[in-house]
Every structure is written in C-alpha cells, then in structure tokens.
C-alpha positions in Angstrom: 27.4 -4.3 28.2 28.9 -7.6 29.3 27.3 -10.7 30.7 28.8 -12.6 33.8 30.9 -14.7 31.5 32.4 -11.5 29.8 30.5 -11.8 26.5 29.3 -8.6 24.9 25.7 -9.1 25.0 24.7 -5.8 23.5 25.8 -7.2 20.1 24.4 -10.7 20.4 22.4 -11.5 17.3 19.4 -13.6 17.8 19.1 -16.3 15.2 16.6 -18.8 14.4 19.1 -21.6 14.0 19.7 -21.1 17.9 16.2 -22.2 18.4 15.4 -25.9 19.2 15.3 -27.7 15.7 11.6 -28.5 16.1 10.9 -24.7 16.5 12.6 -23.7 13.4 10.4 -22.7 10.5 12.5 -24.1 7.6 13.0 -27.5 9.5 9.3 -27.6 10.3 8.4 -26.9 6.5 10.6 -29.7 5.4 9.4 -32.2 7.9 5.7 -31.5 8.2 4.8 -29.4 5.1 4.1 -25.5 4.8 0.5 -25.8 5.6 1.3 -26.3 9.3 3.4 -23.0 9.6 1.7 -19.8 10.9 1.9 -16.8 8.7 4.5 -15.2 10.9 6.7 -18.5 10.5 6.1 -18.4 6.6 7.2 -14.7 6.7 10.2 -15.5 8.8 11.3 -17.8 6.0 11.2 -14.9 3.5 12.9 -12.6 5.9 15.7 -15.0 6.6 17.6 -13.0 9.4 16.9 -10.9 12.2 18.4 -8.0 14.0 21.0 -8.1 17.0 17.8 -8.0 19.3 15.2 -9.9 17.4 14.8 -13.1 15.3 13.3 -13.2 11.8 10.2 -14.6 13.6 9.9 -11.6 15.9 10.2 -9.2 12.9 7.4 -11.4 11.1 5.1 -10.9 14.1 6.1 -7.2 14.4 5.1 -6.8 10.7 1.7 -8.6 11.0 0.9 -6.6 14.1 1.6 -3.3 12.6 -0.4 -3.9 9.3 -2.9 -6.5 10.4 -2.8 -8.9 7.6 -0.9 -10.5 4.7 -3.5 -8.8 2.4 -2.4 -5.3 3.8 1.2 -6.2 3.5 0.8 -6.9 -0.2 -0.5 -3.4 -0.9 2.5 -1.7 0.5 5.3 -0.4 -1.7 8.9 -1.5 -1.3 9.6 1.9 0.3 6.8 1.6 2.8 7.8 -2.0 3.5 11.6 -1.4 4.0 11.0 1.6 6.3 9.9 -1.0 8.8 12.5 -1.7 11.5 14.5 -4.8 10.7 13.4 -5.0 6.9 15.6 -3.5 4.5 15.0 -3.3 0.5 16.1 -6.9 -0.1 13.8 -8.3 2.4 10.9 -6.0 1.3 11.5 -7.1 -2.4 11.3 -10.7 -1.4 8.1 -10.6 0.7 6.4 -8.5 -2.0 7.3 -10.7 -4.7 6.3 -13.8 -2.7 2.9 -12.1 -2.1 2.5 -11.1 -5.5 3.0 -14.8 -6.7 0.4 -15.8 -4.3 -2.0 -13.3 -5.7 -1.3 -14.4 -9.3 -2.0 -18.1 -8.2 -5.3 -17.3 -6.6 -6.4 -15.1 -9.8 -5.3 -17.9 -12.5 -5.7 -21.3 -11.0 -4.0 -24.0 -13.0 -2.9 -21.7 -15.7 -6.5 -21.1 -16.7 -8.0 -17.7 -17.5 -11.0 -17.0 -15.5 -14.1 -16.0 -17.6 -16.0 -12.9 -16.7 -19.7 -13.4 -17.2 -21.0 -11.0 -14.6 -19.9 -8.3 -12.1 -19.5 -10.9 -9.3 -17.0 -12.7 -11.2 -14.8 -9.7 -11.1 -15.6 -8.8 -7.6 -14.5 -12.3 -6.5 -11.1 -11.7 -8.1 -10.3 -8.1 -6.9 -12.5 -6.8 -4.3 -10.7 -7.9 -1.3 -7.6 -6.3 -2.6 -9.2 -3.1 -3.6 -11.3 -2.5 -0.7 -8.2 -2.2 1.5 -6.5 0.6 -0.7 -6.3 3.9 1.0 -6.5 6.1 -2.3 -8.8 5.7 -5.4 -7.1 3.3 -7.9 -8.7 3.1 -11.5 -8.1 -0.3 -13.1 -9.4 -2.1 -16.3 -10.0 -5.8 -17.0 -9.1 -6.8 -20.5 -11.1 -9.5 -22.0 -10.7 -11.7 -25.3 -13.4 -12.8 -27.4 -14.5 -15.7 -25.0 -14.7 -13.1 -22.3 -11.6 -14.6 -20.6 -9.5 -12.3 -18.5 -6.4 -11.4 -20.3 -5.1 -9.3 -17.4 -5.9 -6.3 -15.0 -4.2 -3.1 -15.7 -3.6 0.0 -13.4 -4.5 3.0 -15.1 -4.3 5.8 -12.6 -4.1 6.4 -8.9 -5.7 9.5 -6.9 -9.1 11.0 -6.7 -11.0 10.1 -10.0 -11.5 13.1 -12.2 -12.1 14.0 -16.0 -8.7 15.6 -16.2 -6.9 12.7 -14.5 -8.3 10.0 -16.7 -8.0 10.3 -20.3 -9.3 7.7 -23.0 -5.8 7.6 -24.3 -4.2 6.1 -21.3 -7.3 3.8 -20.5 -7.3 2.0 -23.9 -3.6 2.1 -24.7 -3.0 -1.3 -23.0 -6.3 -2.7 -24.4 -5.2 -2.0 -28.1 -1.6 -3.4 -27.3 -3.2 -6.7 -26.1 -5.8 -7.0 -28.7 -8.7 -6.9 -26.1 -12.1 -7.2 -27.6 -13.8 -5.8 -24.5 -13.0 -4.3 -21.1 -14.4 -3.5 -17.6 -13.8 -0.4 -15.8 -13.1 -0.9 -11.9 -12.2 1.6 -9.3 -12.6 1.7 -5.5 -14.1 4.3 -3.0 -11.9 4.4 0.0 -14.8 5.9 2.0 -16.4 2.4 1.7 -19.6 3.7 -0.1 -19.6 2.4 -3.6 -22.5 4.9 -4.7 -21.4 6.3 -8.1 -20.6 10.1 -8.2 -21.6 12.3 -11.0 -17.9 12.4 -12.1 -18.0 8.5 -12.2 -21.1 8.6 -14.5 -19.5 11.2 -16.7 -16.2 9.3 -17.0 -18.0 6.2 -17.9 -20.1 7.8 -20.6 -16.8 9.2 -22.0 -15.0 5.9 -22.1 -18.0 3.9 -23.5 -18.0 6.4 -26.4 -14.4 6.1 -26.9 -14.8 2.2 -26.9 -17.4 2.4 -29.6 -14.9 4.2 -31.8 -12.3 2.0 -31.1 -14.2 -1.2 -31.5 -13.6 -2.2 -27.9 -16.7 -2.7 -25.8 -17.0 -1.2 -22.4 -19.1 -3.8 -20.5 -19.5 -2.4 -17.1 -18.0 -0.1 -14.6 -17.8 -1.7 -11.3 -17.1 0.4 -8.1 -15.7 -1.5 -5.1 -16.6 -0.2 -1.5 -16.3 -1.7 2.0 -17.8 -5.2 1.6 -20.1 -4.0 -1.2 -20.1 -2.9 -4.9 -22.1 -1.2 -7.6 -22.4 -2.3 -11.2 -23.1 0.7 -13.4 -24.6 -1.6 -16.0 -27.0 -3.1 -13.5 -27.9 0.5 -12.2 -28.8 1.2 -16.0 -26.1 3.7 -16.4 -24.6 1.8 -19.4 
C-alpha cells in the first residue's frame, strides 16, 4: 500500500524519535528525572524499539493492559514475556532484569540485611509477590545468628505434597550458606491461607530434620490473598 506521495506506508516503522522531543521518554527522563515518567514510559525505555505499526510506548501500554501491573510482569518467565507481540527474547530479558533489580533494592535497602523478628517482617518483604503467583511455590528464608535475612530460596513449585518436598532439597542451600535458622514460606493460589493437613505434616517433618542438622525452623508462613497464617502463631510449631 502506498500513500499519496508514493511512499510504502505498510512498512513504515513508528519510532519514538519521530515524536516531539518533549514527548520522548528518554529526553523527559534526562530533563525532568525518572519519577515524572509513567510506568509505560519507563518500560518503553527498556523496550527501546517498536514494530512497523507501534512505538515502544505502544508496546509498553499493551503489556500493562494485558498483564495489569509491573508486579504481574515481574512474575513472568522469559518465554511468557517474549511470546507477547513485539517483545522478543532480548527485550524480555531486559525487562525482567530491570524488575528484578527493583525487587532487590526494595528487599535490601542501602545494602542492609532485613532483620526478621516476626511473621509480619517476612510478609512485608514477600507477600505482594507471592499472592499473585498462579501455582504453589515453596520458599525458605535463610537467617544468620542475628536473625538477618541471608536470602530467599525457591525450593519447589507445584502443589505441595510430602513426595514433592524432601528435607534434602530444603536444607541444601541452608547448609551451603551456613544459615542458623530458616522460615518456611509458601502460597495458596486459592487465596485462603488456612493450612492443610499436608502443610502440617511437611512442617513437622522439616522441623524434625532441622533439629538434627542444627538449623532451627522458626515458622511456616502461608500467604493468601491479602492474608497470611503463621503456623507458629497457630501453635503448630
């Protein structure tokens, strides 16, 4: 298809640099600071280039409209994100890397390790992310002698069962990191954090294993939709 001036418009690539300078995200960031940019504009800077019919800003708007939020984007895999129109593997990796850096900054402000003194300390760090997960994910929080968080470790994904979760996999990273204690954490995609009998059985098994290894299991926290349950507070530990 050609326009009146004879140009092939079907192959015209829409570019951010064709926008007025005051509307270009990079120029606005440089002149006014990152905090004035919308989520879509910040994403557009990461995306860099558009398609023949859409600018990077359009692609960013499409991503947010499809997945709903930056938090939802951060839970996608490279394969899932790169399957979105206009987003290849390179763009997907760049977006996921940037969101992961943001998560790490929020979790470890100023390079200081968060201190875990109660279930709410863990919930503040991880509940927003875990409440959005569509399948059960079992994690552990490793602590040093001062109850400072060493790291979170993903142990398993999928419906929690005795056969899926083994003490060997659960404590392997704790031993490697010389952790003194740990907390067990997993989510209930249904939104109801009430522990199941399987949850209770696994907790008792891991507590017993921790005693043998000298790594105390302080609590098992189940994340639901805007709610959580602490098995220690329920008297199950």
